N, CA, C, O and the ligand as a Tripos MOL2 file, in Angstrom:
@<TRIPOS>MOLECULE
protein
  297   295    75     0     0
PROTEIN
NO_CHARGES

@<TRIPOS>ATOM
      1 N         -13.3670   31.7890    6.8070 N.3       1 MET1
      2 CA        -12.1570   31.2690    6.2360 C.3       1 MET1
      3 C         -11.5500   32.1920    5.2530 C.2       1 MET1
      4 O         -12.2790   32.6270    4.3620 O.2       1 MET1
      5 N         -10.2080   32.5750    5.3050 N.am      2 PHE2
      6 CA         -9.7010   33.4530    4.3260 C.3       2 PHE2
      7 C          -9.4700   32.5320    3.0490 C.2       2 PHE2
      8 O          -9.0030   31.3930    3.0540 O.2       2 PHE2
      9 N          -9.8910   33.2560    1.9780 N.am      3 ARG3
     10 CA         -9.7500   32.5800    0.6570 C.3       3 ARG3
     11 C          -8.8980   33.7040   -0.1830 C.2       3 ARG3
     12 O          -9.2850   34.8590   -0.3590 O.2       3 ARG3
     13 N          -7.8040   33.2120   -0.6150 N.am      4 SER4
     14 CA         -6.9010   34.0090   -1.4750 C.3       4 SER4
     15 C          -7.5200   34.4520   -2.7370 C.2       4 SER4
     16 O          -8.3700   33.7560   -3.2920 O.2       4 SER4
     17 N          -7.1000   35.6640   -3.2470 N.am      5 ARG5
     18 CA         -7.6930   36.0550   -4.4700 C.3       5 ARG5
     19 C          -6.9770   35.3390   -5.7190 C.2       5 ARG5
     20 O          -7.5460   35.0910   -6.7820 O.2       5 ARG5
     21 N          -5.6710   35.0540   -5.4250 N.am      6 TYR6
     22 CA         -4.9210   34.2090   -6.3780 C.3       6 TYR6
     23 C          -4.7770   32.7800   -6.1560 C.2       6 TYR6
     24 O          -4.6040   32.3480   -5.0160 O.2       6 TYR6
     25 N          -4.8420   31.9510   -7.2600 N.am      7 MET7
     26 CA         -4.7070   30.6330   -7.1540 C.3       7 MET7
     27 C          -3.7330   30.0620   -8.2910 C.2       7 MET7
     28 O          -3.9040   30.4520   -9.4460 O.2       7 MET7
     29 N          -2.7860   29.2120   -8.0160 N.am      8 PRO8
     30 CA         -1.9180   28.6240   -8.9520 C.3       8 PRO8
     31 C          -2.7100   27.8940  -10.1080 C.2       8 PRO8
     32 O          -3.7300   27.2620   -9.8340 O.2       8 PRO8
     33 N          -2.2840   27.9760  -11.2730 N.am      9 CYS9
     34 CA         -2.7960   27.0370  -12.4090 C.3       9 CYS9
     35 C          -2.3100   25.6620  -12.0310 C.2       9 CYS9
     36 O          -1.1340   25.4510  -11.7350 O.2       9 CYS9
     37 N          -3.2370   24.7370  -12.0490 N.am     10 GLU10
     38 CA         -2.8460   23.4440  -11.7790 C.3      10 GLU10
     39 C          -1.9300   22.7740  -12.8350 C.2      10 GLU10
     40 O          -1.1650   21.8500  -12.5580 O.2      10 GLU10
     41 N          -2.0670   23.2970  -14.0230 N.am     11 ASN11
     42 CA         -1.1290   22.6810  -15.1010 C.3      11 ASN11
     43 C           0.2040   23.4010  -15.2400 C.2      11 ASN11
     44 O           1.2020   22.7510  -15.5530 O.2      11 ASN11
     45 N           0.2680   24.6910  -15.0270 N.am     12 CYS12
     46 CA          1.6080   25.3860  -15.2930 C.3      12 CYS12
     47 C           2.0850   26.2260  -14.0060 C.2      12 CYS12
     48 O           3.1170   26.8890  -14.1160 O.2      12 CYS12
     49 N           1.4090   26.2260  -12.8410 N.am     13 GLY13
     50 CA          1.8470   26.7990  -11.7150 C.3      13 GLY13
     51 C           1.6880   28.3190  -11.5620 C.2      13 GLY13
     52 O           1.8740   28.8900  -10.4880 O.2      13 GLY13
     53 N           1.3480   28.9180  -12.6550 N.am     14 GLU14
     54 CA          1.1540   30.4310  -12.8130 C.3      14 GLU14
     55 C           0.1410   30.9470  -11.8640 C.2      14 GLU14
     56 O          -0.9720   30.4210  -11.8450 O.2      14 GLU14
     57 N           0.4610   32.0300  -10.9970 N.am     15 SER15
     58 CA         -0.5190   32.5680  -10.1730 C.3      15 SER15
     59 C          -1.6590   33.3030  -10.9880 C.2      15 SER15
     60 O          -1.3830   34.1650  -11.8220 O.2      15 SER15
     61 N          -2.9270   32.9240  -10.7060 N.am     16 LEU16
     62 CA         -4.0280   33.3840  -11.3580 C.3      16 LEU16
     63 C          -4.8540   34.2000  -10.5550 C.2      16 LEU16
     64 O          -5.0170   33.8290   -9.3920 O.2      16 LEU16
     65 N          -5.5010   35.4040  -10.9960 N.am     17 ASP17
     66 CA         -6.3640   36.0990  -10.2740 C.3      17 ASP17
     67 C          -7.7330   35.5360  -10.5450 C.2      17 ASP17
     68 O          -8.1460   35.4860  -11.7040 O.2      17 ASP17
     69 N          -8.4750   35.1020   -9.5100 N.am     18 ARG18
     70 CA         -9.6560   34.4380   -9.5340 C.3      18 ARG18
     71 C         -10.8580   35.5880  -10.0450 C.2      18 ARG18
     72 O         -11.9310   35.2510  -10.5460 O.2      18 ARG18
     73 N         -10.4930   36.8020   -9.8390 N.am     19 THR19
     74 CA        -11.5710   37.8150  -10.0690 C.3      19 THR19
     75 C         -11.3580   38.3790  -11.5930 C.2      19 THR19
     76 O         -12.1620   39.1620  -12.1000 O.2      19 THR19
     77 N         -10.2750   37.9320  -12.2220 N.am     20 ALA20
     78 CA        -10.1240   38.3940  -13.5230 C.3      20 ALA20
     79 C         -10.9980   37.8980  -14.5570 C.2      20 ALA20
     80 O         -11.3090   36.7080  -14.5030 O.2      20 ALA20
     81 N         -11.4500   38.6290  -15.5030 N.am     21 ALA21
     82 CA        -12.5690   38.1060  -16.3180 C.3      21 ALA21
     83 C         -11.9460   37.3300  -17.5490 C.2      21 ALA21
     84 O         -12.6760   36.6500  -18.2720 O.2      21 ALA21
     85 N         -10.6860   37.4320  -17.7600 N.am     22 THR22
     86 CA        -10.0580   36.7480  -18.8080 C.3      22 THR22
     87 C          -9.9060   35.2770  -18.5480 C.2      22 THR22
     88 O          -9.8540   34.9100  -17.3740 O.2      22 THR22
     89 N          -9.8300   34.3860  -19.5290 N.am     23 THR23
     90 CA         -9.5230   33.0810  -19.3470 C.3      23 THR23
     91 C          -7.9480   32.8010  -19.3760 C.2      23 THR23
     92 O          -7.1850   33.4960  -20.0480 O.2      23 THR23
     93 N          -7.5610   31.8110  -18.6540 N.am     24 HIS24
     94 CA         -5.9420   31.5810  -18.7170 C.3      24 HIS24
     95 C          -5.6520   30.5210  -19.7000 C.2      24 HIS24
     96 O          -6.2540   29.4470  -19.7160 O.2      24 HIS24
     97 N          -4.7040   30.8580  -20.5270 N.am     25 GLU25
     98 CA         -4.0900   29.8110  -21.3430 C.3      25 GLU25
     99 C          -2.6600   29.5090  -20.9180 C.2      25 GLU25
    100 O          -1.9690   30.5040  -20.7020 O.2      25 GLU25
    101 N          -2.1570   28.4620  -20.7790 N.am     26 CYS26
    102 CA         -0.7590   28.1560  -20.2630 C.3      26 CYS26
    103 C           0.3070   28.6070  -21.3710 C.2      26 CYS26
    104 O           0.1820   28.2920  -22.5550 O.2      26 CYS26
    105 N           1.2740   29.3050  -20.9190 N.am     27 ASP27
    106 CA          2.3260   29.6070  -21.8520 C.3      27 ASP27
    107 C           3.2350   28.1530  -22.0690 C.2      27 ASP27
    108 O           3.7240   27.5990  -21.0840 O.2      27 ASP27
    109 N           3.3940   27.6460  -23.3300 N.am     28 PRO28
    110 CA          3.9920   26.4210  -23.5930 C.3      28 PRO28
    111 C           5.3590   26.2700  -22.8550 C.2      28 PRO28
    112 O           5.6800   25.2070  -22.3230 O.2      28 PRO28
    113 N           6.1740   27.4150  -22.8450 N.am     29 GLU29
    114 CA          7.4930   27.2770  -22.2750 C.3      29 GLU29
    115 C           7.3240   27.1530  -20.6280 C.2      29 GLU29
    116 O           8.0410   26.3820  -19.9890 O.2      29 GLU29
    117 N           6.4300   27.8830  -20.0700 N.am     30 ARG30
    118 CA          6.3200   27.7530  -18.6690 C.3      30 ARG30
    119 C           5.6390   26.4170  -18.2760 C.2      30 ARG30
    120 O           5.9220   25.8510  -17.2200 O.2      30 ARG30
    121 N           4.7860   25.9600  -19.1040 N.am     31 LEU31
    122 CA          4.2540   24.6770  -18.8530 C.3      31 LEU31
    123 C           5.2590   23.4540  -18.9250 C.2      31 LEU31
    124 O           5.1830   22.4890  -18.1630 O.2      31 LEU31
    125 N           6.0880   23.5800  -19.7950 N.am     32 ALA32
    126 CA          7.1980   22.6030  -20.0340 C.3      32 ALA32
    127 C           8.1900   22.6690  -18.7720 C.2      32 ALA32
    128 O           8.5200   21.6560  -18.1570 O.2      32 ALA32
    129 N           8.6400   23.9840  -18.4420 N.am     33 ASP33
    130 CA          9.4680   23.9790  -17.0990 C.3      33 ASP33
    131 C           8.7430   23.5260  -15.9560 C.2      33 ASP33
    132 O           9.3470   22.8520  -15.1220 O.2      33 ASP33
    133 N           7.5300   23.8000  -15.7940 N.am     34 TYR34
    134 CA          6.6530   23.2710  -14.5540 C.3      34 TYR34
    135 C           6.7070   21.8870  -14.5690 C.2      34 TYR34
    136 O           6.9390   21.3270  -13.4980 O.2      34 TYR34
    137 N           6.5090   21.0980  -15.7520 N.am     35 GLN35
    138 CA          6.2430   19.5840  -15.9100 C.3      35 GLN35
    139 C           7.7810   19.0790  -15.4650 C.2      35 GLN35
    140 O           7.8870   18.2040  -14.6050 O.2      35 GLN35
    141 N           8.7880   19.5820  -15.9960 N.am     36 ILE36
    142 CA         10.1430   19.0900  -15.7880 C.3      36 ILE36
    143 C          10.5650   19.2720  -14.3460 C.2      36 ILE36
    144 O          11.2510   18.4080  -13.7990 O.2      36 ILE36
    145 N          10.1420   20.4700  -13.6530 N.am     37 PHE37
    146 CA         10.2410   20.6150  -12.3120 C.3      37 PHE37
    147 C           9.5620   19.5500  -11.6000 C.2      37 PHE37
    148 O          10.1790   18.9680  -10.7080 O.2      37 PHE37
    149 N           8.2660   19.1920  -11.9020 N.am     38 GLY38
    150 CA          7.5630   18.0350  -11.2240 C.3      38 GLY38
    151 C           8.3660   16.7280  -11.4500 C.2      38 GLY38
    152 O           8.2400   15.8170  -10.6310 O.2      38 GLY38
    153 N           9.1450   16.5970  -12.4690 N.am     39 MET39
    154 CA          9.8470   15.2990  -12.6230 C.3      39 MET39
    155 C          11.2220   15.2260  -12.2710 C.2      39 MET39
    156 O          11.9500   14.3280  -12.6930 O.2      39 MET39
    157 N          11.6970   16.3380  -11.3430 N.am     40 ARG40
    158 CA         13.1040   16.4710  -11.0240 C.3      40 ARG40
    159 C          13.6370   15.3040  -10.3710 C.2      40 ARG40
    160 O          14.7830   14.9450  -10.6410 O.2      40 ARG40
    161 N          12.9200   14.6640   -9.5300 N.am     41 HIS41
    162 CA         13.5290   13.3920   -8.8910 C.3      41 HIS41
    163 C          13.6480   12.3130   -9.6970 C.2      41 HIS41
    164 O          14.5320   11.4800   -9.4980 O.2      41 HIS41
    165 N          12.8090   12.2160  -10.6500 N.am     42 ASP42
    166 CA         13.0260   11.1690  -11.5200 C.3      42 ASP42
    167 C          14.1200   11.3410  -12.5660 C.2      42 ASP42
    168 O          14.7790   10.3660  -12.9290 O.2      42 ASP42
    169 N          14.3340   12.6010  -13.0760 N.am     43 ILE43
    170 CA         15.3750   13.0550  -13.7690 C.3      43 ILE43
    171 C          16.6360   12.7540  -13.1570 C.2      43 ILE43
    172 O          17.5750   12.1940  -13.7230 O.2      43 ILE43
    173 N          16.6080   13.1720  -11.9180 N.am     44 ALA44
    174 CA         18.0610   13.0910  -10.9710 C.3      44 ALA44
    175 C          18.4540   11.6790  -10.9490 C.2      44 ALA44
    176 O          19.6390   11.3670  -11.0770 O.2      44 ALA44
    177 N          17.4170   10.7030  -10.7750 N.am     45 GLY45
    178 CA         17.8740    9.4380  -10.5500 C.3      45 GLY45
    179 C          17.8610    8.5990  -11.8280 C.2      45 GLY45
    180 O          18.0290    7.3860  -11.6970 O.2      45 GLY45
    181 N          17.6810    9.1100  -13.0520 N.am     46 PHE46
    182 CA         17.6800    8.3940  -14.2220 C.3      46 PHE46
    183 C          19.0750    7.7150  -14.4770 C.2      46 PHE46
    184 O          19.1950    6.5100  -14.6980 O.2      46 PHE46
    185 N          20.0810    8.5790  -14.4260 N.am     47 GLU47
    186 CA         21.3690    7.9230  -14.8320 C.3      47 GLU47
    187 C          21.8410    6.7910  -13.8600 C.2      47 GLU47
    188 O          22.5340    5.8910  -14.3340 O.2      47 GLU47
    189 N          21.5220    6.7740  -12.5670 N.am     48 GLN48
    190 CA         21.6620    5.6540  -11.8150 C.3      48 GLN48
    191 C          20.8950    4.3990  -12.1430 C.2      48 GLN48
    192 O          21.3820    3.2690  -12.0940 O.2      48 GLN48
    193 N          19.6700    4.6870  -12.4760 N.am     49 LYS49
    194 CA         18.7630    3.5400  -12.9070 C.3      49 LYS49
    195 C          19.2430    2.9160  -14.2460 C.2      49 LYS49
    196 O          19.1090    1.7110  -14.4580 O.2      49 LYS49
    197 N          19.8200    3.7840  -15.1650 N.am     50 LEU50
    198 CA         20.3270    3.2700  -16.3890 C.3      50 LEU50
    199 C          21.4840    2.4590  -16.1430 C.2      50 LEU50
    200 O          21.6740    1.4160  -16.7700 O.2      50 LEU50
    201 N          22.3450    2.9270  -15.1730 N.am     51 ARG51
    202 CA         23.7340    2.1450  -14.8720 C.3      51 ARG51
    203 C          23.2820    0.7960  -14.2080 C.2      51 ARG51
    204 O          23.8650   -0.2450  -14.5100 O.2      51 ARG51
    205 N          22.2200    0.8060  -13.2810 N.am     52 ASP52
    206 CA         21.9250   -0.3580  -12.6750 C.3      52 ASP52
    207 C          21.1720   -1.3800  -13.5080 C.2      52 ASP52
    208 O          21.0790   -2.5650  -13.1900 O.2      52 ASP52
    209 N          20.6590   -0.8580  -14.5580 N.am     53 TYR53
    210 CA         19.9700   -1.7200  -15.6940 C.3      53 TYR53
    211 C          21.0800   -2.3010  -16.5060 C.2      53 TYR53
    212 O          21.0840   -3.5050  -16.7640 O.2      53 TYR53
    213 N          22.0740   -1.4560  -16.9420 N.am     54 LEU54
    214 CA         23.0120   -1.8930  -17.8720 C.3      54 LEU54
    215 C          23.9750   -2.9450  -17.1290 C.2      54 LEU54
    216 O          24.5920   -3.7440  -17.8340 O.2      54 LEU54
    217 N          24.1340   -2.9750  -15.6810 N.am     55 ASP55
    218 CA         24.7700   -3.9800  -14.9760 C.3      55 ASP55
    219 C          24.2340   -5.2290  -14.8850 C.2      55 ASP55
    220 O          24.9140   -6.1860  -14.5120 O.2      55 ASP55
    221 N          22.9070   -5.3350  -15.2350 N.am     56 ARG56
    222 CA         22.1300   -6.5590  -15.0790 C.3      56 ARG56
    223 C          22.3180   -7.4530  -16.4280 C.2      56 ARG56
    224 O          22.8470   -6.9520  -17.4200 O.2      56 ARG56
    225 N          21.8910   -8.7080  -16.4190 N.am     57 ALA57
    226 CA         22.0330   -9.5700  -17.5700 C.3      57 ALA57
    227 C          21.3920   -8.9320  -18.9400 C.2      57 ALA57
    228 O          21.9910   -8.8810  -20.0140 O.2      57 ALA57
    229 N          20.1650   -8.4930  -18.7170 N.am     58 HIS58
    230 CA         19.4230   -7.9690  -19.8660 C.3      58 HIS58
    231 C          20.0980   -6.7550  -20.3080 C.2      58 HIS58
    232 O          20.2920   -6.6080  -21.5140 O.2      58 HIS58
    233 N          20.5080   -5.8030  -19.4170 N.am     59 GLY59
    234 CA         21.2290   -4.4980  -19.9480 C.3      59 GLY59
    235 C          22.5410   -4.8710  -20.5960 C.2      59 GLY59
    236 O          22.9120   -4.2010  -21.5600 O.2      59 GLY59
    237 N          23.3710   -5.9980  -20.1090 N.am     60 ARG60
    238 CA         24.5070   -6.2630  -20.7260 C.3      60 ARG60
    239 C          24.3950   -6.8570  -21.9830 C.2      60 ARG60
    240 O          25.2230   -6.6410  -22.8680 O.2      60 ARG60
    241 N          23.2980   -7.6920  -22.1450 N.am     61 PHE61
    242 CA         22.9660   -8.1210  -23.5230 C.3      61 PHE61
    243 C          22.6480   -6.9050  -24.5210 C.2      61 PHE61
    244 O          23.1480   -6.8400  -25.6430 O.2      61 PHE61
    245 N          21.7830   -5.9700  -24.0100 N.am     62 GLU62
    246 CA         21.5370   -4.7730  -24.7930 C.3      62 GLU62
    247 C          22.8760   -4.1170  -25.3400 C.2      62 GLU62
    248 O          23.0540   -3.8920  -26.5370 O.2      62 GLU62
    249 N          23.7240   -3.8560  -24.4260 N.am     63 VAL63
    250 CA         25.0380   -3.2140  -24.6240 C.3      63 VAL63
    251 C          25.7950   -4.0250  -25.7440 C.2      63 VAL63
    252 O          26.3300   -3.4690  -26.7030 O.2      63 VAL63
    253 N          25.7940   -5.3580  -25.5460 N.am     64 TRP64
    254 CA         26.5260   -6.1850  -26.5770 C.3      64 TRP64
    255 C          25.9050   -6.2330  -27.9080 C.2      64 TRP64
    256 O          26.5910   -6.2500  -28.9310 O.2      64 TRP64
    257 N          24.4190   -6.2580  -27.9170 N.am     65 LEU65
    258 CA         23.8640   -6.1130  -29.1850 C.3      65 LEU65
    259 C          24.1010   -4.7270  -29.8820 C.2      65 LEU65
    260 O          24.2970   -4.6560  -31.0950 O.2      65 LEU65
    261 N          24.0780   -3.7490  -29.1500 N.am     66 ALA66
    262 CA         24.3200   -2.3020  -29.7550 C.3      66 ALA66
    263 C          25.6400   -2.2980  -30.3990 C.2      66 ALA66
    264 O          25.8370   -1.8390  -31.5240 O.2      66 ALA66
    265 N          26.6200   -2.8750  -29.5760 N.am     67 ALA67
    266 CA         27.9620   -2.9040  -30.2000 C.3      67 ALA67
    267 C          28.0770   -3.7120  -31.4730 C.2      67 ALA67
    268 O          28.7740   -3.3040  -32.4020 O.2      67 ALA67
    269 N          27.3390   -4.9650  -31.5410 N.am     68 GLN68
    270 CA         27.3590   -5.5470  -32.6980 C.3      68 GLN68
    271 C          26.7470   -5.0310  -33.8150 C.2      68 GLN68
    272 O          27.2230   -5.3230  -34.9120 O.2      68 GLN68
    273 N          25.6740   -4.2400  -33.7370 N.am     69 ARG69
    274 CA         25.0510   -3.4430  -34.7200 C.3      69 ARG69
    275 C          25.9370   -2.2470  -35.2270 C.2      69 ARG69
    276 O          25.9050   -1.8650  -36.3970 O.2      69 ARG69
    277 N          26.7030   -1.7050  -34.2900 N.am     70 VAL70
    278 CA         27.5000   -0.6290  -34.7170 C.3      70 VAL70
    279 C          28.6620   -1.1100  -35.6650 C.2      70 VAL70
    280 O          29.0230   -0.5220  -36.6840 O.2      70 VAL70
    281 N          29.2110   -2.3300  -35.1360 N.am     71 ARG71
    282 CA         30.3370   -2.9670  -35.9040 C.3      71 ARG71
    283 C          29.9350   -3.2800  -37.3410 C.2      71 ARG71
    284 O          30.7240   -3.0680  -38.2620 O.2      71 ARG71
    285 N          28.6870   -3.7950  -37.5510 N.am     72 ARG72
    286 CA         28.2190   -4.2210  -38.6550 C.3      72 ARG72
    287 C          28.0800   -3.0040  -39.7350 C.2      72 ARG72
    288 O          28.2430   -3.1970  -40.9400 O.2      72 ARG72
    289 N          27.7820   -1.8080  -39.2120 N.am     73 LYS73
    290 CA         27.6410   -0.7460  -40.1260 C.3      73 LYS73
    291 C          28.8030   -0.1030  -40.6760 C.2      73 LYS73
    292 O          28.7210    0.7460  -41.5640 O.2      73 LYS73
    293 N          30.1870   -0.6010  -40.0230 N.am     74 LYS74
    294 CA         31.3060    0.0670  -40.4500 C.3      74 LYS74
    295 C          31.6570   -0.4150  -41.7880 C.2      74 LYS74
    296 O          32.6350    0.0470  -42.3740 O.2      74 LYS74
    297 ZN         -1.4980   27.4760  -16.7680 Zn       75 ZN75
@<TRIPOS>BOND
     1     1     2 1
     2     2     3 1
     3     3     4 2
     4     3     5 am
     5     5     6 1
     6     6     7 1
     7     7     8 2
     8     7     9 am
     9     9    10 1
    10    10    11 1
    11    11    12 2
    12    11    13 am
    13    13    14 1
    14    14    15 1
    15    15    16 2
    16    15    17 am
    17    17    18 1
    18    18    19 1
    19    19    20 2
    20    19    21 am
    21    21    22 1
    22    22    23 1
    23    23    24 2
    24    23    25 am
    25    25    26 1
    26    26    27 1
    27    27    28 2
    28    27    29 am
    29    29    30 1
    30    30    31 1
    31    31    32 2
    32    31    33 am
    33    33    34 1
    34    34    35 1
    35    35    36 2
    36    35    37 am
    37    37    38 1
    38    38    39 1
    39    39    40 2
    40    39    41 am
    41    41    42 1
    42    42    43 1
    43    43    44 2
    44    43    45 am
    45    45    46 1
    46    46    47 1
    47    47    48 2
    48    47    49 am
    49    49    50 1
    50    50    51 1
    51    51    52 2
    52    51    53 am
    53    53    54 1
    54    54    55 1
    55    55    56 2
    56    55    57 am
    57    57    58 1
    58    58    59 1
    59    59    60 2
    60    59    61 am
    61    61    62 1
    62    62    63 1
    63    63    64 2
    64    63    65 am
    65    65    66 1
    66    66    67 1
    67    67    68 2
    68    67    69 am
    69    69    70 1
    70    70    71 1
    71    71    72 2
    72    71    73 am
    73    73    74 1
    74    74    75 1
    75    75    76 2
    76    75    77 am
    77    77    78 1
    78    78    79 1
    79    79    80 2
    80    79    81 am
    81    81    82 1
    82    82    83 1
    83    83    84 2
    84    83    85 am
    85    85    86 1
    86    86    87 1
    87    87    88 2
    88    87    89 am
    89    89    90 1
    90    90    91 1
    91    91    92 2
    92    91    93 am
    93    93    94 1
    94    94    95 1
    95    95    96 2
    96    95    97 am
    97    97    98 1
    98    98    99 1
    99    99   100 2
   100    99   101 am
   101   101   102 1
   102   102   103 1
   103   103   104 2
   104   103   105 am
   105   105   106 1
   106   106   107 1
   107   107   108 2
   108   107   109 am
   109   109   110 1
   110   110   111 1
   111   111   112 2
   112   111   113 am
   113   113   114 1
   114   114   115 1
   115   115   116 2
   116   115   117 am
   117   117   118 1
   118   118   119 1
   119   119   120 2
   120   119   121 am
   121   121   122 1
   122   122   123 1
   123   123   124 2
   124   123   125 am
   125   125   126 1
   126   126   127 1
   127   127   128 2
   128   127   129 am
   129   129   130 1
   130   130   131 1
   131   131   132 2
   132   131   133 am
   133   133   134 1
   134   134   135 1
   135   135   136 2
   136   135   137 am
   137   137   138 1
   138   138   139 1
   139   139   140 2
   140   139   141 am
   141   141   142 1
   142   142   143 1
   143   143   144 2
   144   143   145 am
   145   145   146 1
   146   146   147 1
   147   147   148 2
   148   147   149 am
   149   149   150 1
   150   150   151 1
   151   151   152 2
   152   151   153 am
   153   153   154 1
   154   154   155 1
   155   155   156 2
   156   155   157 am
   157   157   158 1
   158   158   159 1
   159   159   160 2
   160   159   161 am
   161   161   162 1
   162   162   163 1
   163   163   164 2
   164   163   165 am
   165   165   166 1
   166   166   167 1
   167   167   168 2
   168   167   169 am
   169   169   170 1
   170   170   171 1
   171   171   172 2
   172   171   173 am
   173   173   174 1
   174   174   175 1
   175   175   176 2
   176   175   177 am
   177   177   178 1
   178   178   179 1
   179   179   180 2
   180   179   181 am
   181   181   182 1
   182   182   183 1
   183   183   184 2
   184   183   185 am
   185   185   186 1
   186   186   187 1
   187   187   188 2
   188   187   189 am
   189   189   190 1
   190   190   191 1
   191   191   192 2
   192   191   193 am
   193   193   194 1
   194   194   195 1
   195   195   196 2
   196   195   197 am
   197   197   198 1
   198   198   199 1
   199   199   200 2
   200   199   201 am
   201   201   202 1
   202   202   203 1
   203   203   204 2
   204   203   205 am
   205   205   206 1
   206   206   207 1
   207   207   208 2
   208   207   209 am
   209   209   210 1
   210   210   211 1
   211   211   212 2
   212   211   213 am
   213   213   214 1
   214   214   215 1
   215   215   216 2
   216   215   217 am
   217   217   218 1
   218   218   219 1
   219   219   220 2
   220   219   221 am
   221   221   222 1
   222   222   223 1
   223   223   224 2
   224   223   225 am
   225   225   226 1
   226   226   227 1
   227   227   228 2
   228   227   229 am
   229   229   230 1
   230   230   231 1
   231   231   232 2
   232   231   233 am
   233   233   234 1
   234   234   235 1
   235   235   236 2
   236   235   237 am
   237   237   238 1
   238   238   239 1
   239   239   240 2
   240   239   241 am
   241   241   242 1
   242   242   243 1
   243   243   244 2
   244   243   245 am
   245   245   246 1
   246   246   247 1
   247   247   248 2
   248   247   249 am
   249   249   250 1
   250   250   251 1
   251   251   252 2
   252   251   253 am
   253   253   254 1
   254   254   255 1
   255   255   256 2
   256   255   257 am
   257   257   258 1
   258   258   259 1
   259   259   260 2
   260   259   261 am
   261   261   262 1
   262   262   263 1
   263   263   264 2
   264   263   265 am
   265   265   266 1
   266   266   267 1
   267   267   268 2
   268   267   269 am
   269   269   270 1
   270   270   271 1
   271   271   272 2
   272   271   273 am
   273   273   274 1
   274   274   275 1
   275   275   276 2
   276   275   277 am
   277   277   278 1
   278   278   279 1
   279   279   280 2
   280   279   281 am
   281   281   282 1
   282   282   283 1
   283   283   284 2
   284   283   285 am
   285   285   286 1
   286   286   287 1
   287   287   288 2
   288   287   289 am
   289   289   290 1
   290   290   291 1
   291   291   292 2
   292   291   293 am
   293   293   294 1
   294   294   295 1
   295   295   296 2
@<TRIPOS>SUBSTRUCTURE
     1 MET1         2 RESIDUE 1 A MET
     2 PHE2         6 RESIDUE 1 A PHE
     3 ARG3        10 RESIDUE 1 A ARG
     4 SER4        14 RESIDUE 1 A SER
     5 ARG5        18 RESIDUE 1 A ARG
     6 TYR6        22 RESIDUE 1 A TYR
     7 MET7        26 RESIDUE 1 A MET
     8 PRO8        30 RESIDUE 1 A PRO
     9 CYS9        34 RESIDUE 1 A CYS
    10 GLU10       38 RESIDUE 1 A GLU
    11 ASN11       42 RESIDUE 1 A ASN
    12 CYS12       46 RESIDUE 1 A CYS
    13 GLY13       50 RESIDUE 1 A GLY
    14 GLU14       54 RESIDUE 1 A GLU
    15 SER15       58 RESIDUE 1 A SER
    16 LEU16       62 RESIDUE 1 A LEU
    17 ASP17       66 RESIDUE 1 A ASP
    18 ARG18       70 RESIDUE 1 A ARG
    19 THR19       74 RESIDUE 1 A THR
    20 ALA20       78 RESIDUE 1 A ALA
    21 ALA21       82 RESIDUE 1 A ALA
    22 THR22       86 RESIDUE 1 A THR
    23 THR23       90 RESIDUE 1 A THR
    24 HIS24       94 RESIDUE 1 A HIS
    25 GLU25       98 RESIDUE 1 A GLU
    26 CYS26      102 RESIDUE 1 A CYS
    27 ASP27      106 RESIDUE 1 A ASP
    28 PRO28      110 RESIDUE 1 A PRO
    29 GLU29      114 RESIDUE 1 A GLU
    30 ARG30      118 RESIDUE 1 A ARG
    31 LEU31      122 RESIDUE 1 A LEU
    32 ALA32      126 RESIDUE 1 A ALA
    33 ASP33      130 RESIDUE 1 A ASP
    34 TYR34      134 RESIDUE 1 A TYR
    35 GLN35      138 RESIDUE 1 A GLN
    36 ILE36      142 RESIDUE 1 A ILE
    37 PHE37      146 RESIDUE 1 A PHE
    38 GLY38      150 RESIDUE 1 A GLY
    39 MET39      154 RESIDUE 1 A MET
    40 ARG40      158 RESIDUE 1 A ARG
    41 HIS41      162 RESIDUE 1 A HIS
    42 ASP42      166 RESIDUE 1 A ASP
    43 ILE43      170 RESIDUE 1 A ILE
    44 ALA44      174 RESIDUE 1 A ALA
    45 GLY45      178 RESIDUE 1 A GLY
    46 PHE46      182 RESIDUE 1 A PHE
    47 GLU47      186 RESIDUE 1 A GLU
    48 GLN48      190 RESIDUE 1 A GLN
    49 LYS49      194 RESIDUE 1 A LYS
    50 LEU50      198 RESIDUE 1 A LEU
    51 ARG51      202 RESIDUE 1 A ARG
    52 ASP52      206 RESIDUE 1 A ASP
    53 TYR53      210 RESIDUE 1 A TYR
    54 LEU54      214 RESIDUE 1 A LEU
    55 ASP55      218 RESIDUE 1 A ASP
    56 ARG56      222 RESIDUE 1 A ARG
    57 ALA57      226 RESIDUE 1 A ALA
    58 HIS58      230 RESIDUE 1 A HIS
    59 GLY59      234 RESIDUE 1 A GLY
    60 ARG60      238 RESIDUE 1 A ARG
    61 PHE61      242 RESIDUE 1 A PHE
    62 GLU62      246 RESIDUE 1 A GLU
    63 VAL63      250 RESIDUE 1 A VAL
    64 TRP64      254 RESIDUE 1 A TRP
    65 LEU65      258 RESIDUE 1 A LEU
    66 ALA66      262 RESIDUE 1 A ALA
    67 ALA67      266 RESIDUE 1 A ALA
    68 GLN68      270 RESIDUE 1 A GLN
    69 ARG69      274 RESIDUE 1 A ARG
    70 VAL70      278 RESIDUE 1 A VAL
    71 ARG71      282 RESIDUE 1 A ARG
    72 ARG72      286 RESIDUE 1 A ARG
    73 LYS73      290 RESIDUE 1 A LYS
    74 LYS74      294 RESIDUE 1 A LYS
    75 ZN75       297 GROUP 0 **** ****
């Protein structure tokens, strides 16, 4: 069975050379980009989920309560 010399890091997706003697440390920026990429479907659906929530009774109450708080601060 063919086994690739390179494997992706399971945390950041970077291609790692298995034969390299050095240990890998994830680059924080790459790690954040990779995690955001993994959540892309959740991020894309967030706005619709928020609208759906705000259209329900509990959400409408939250909107009303927020408006009350803003008015009190003026
Ligand atoms: Zn990594």
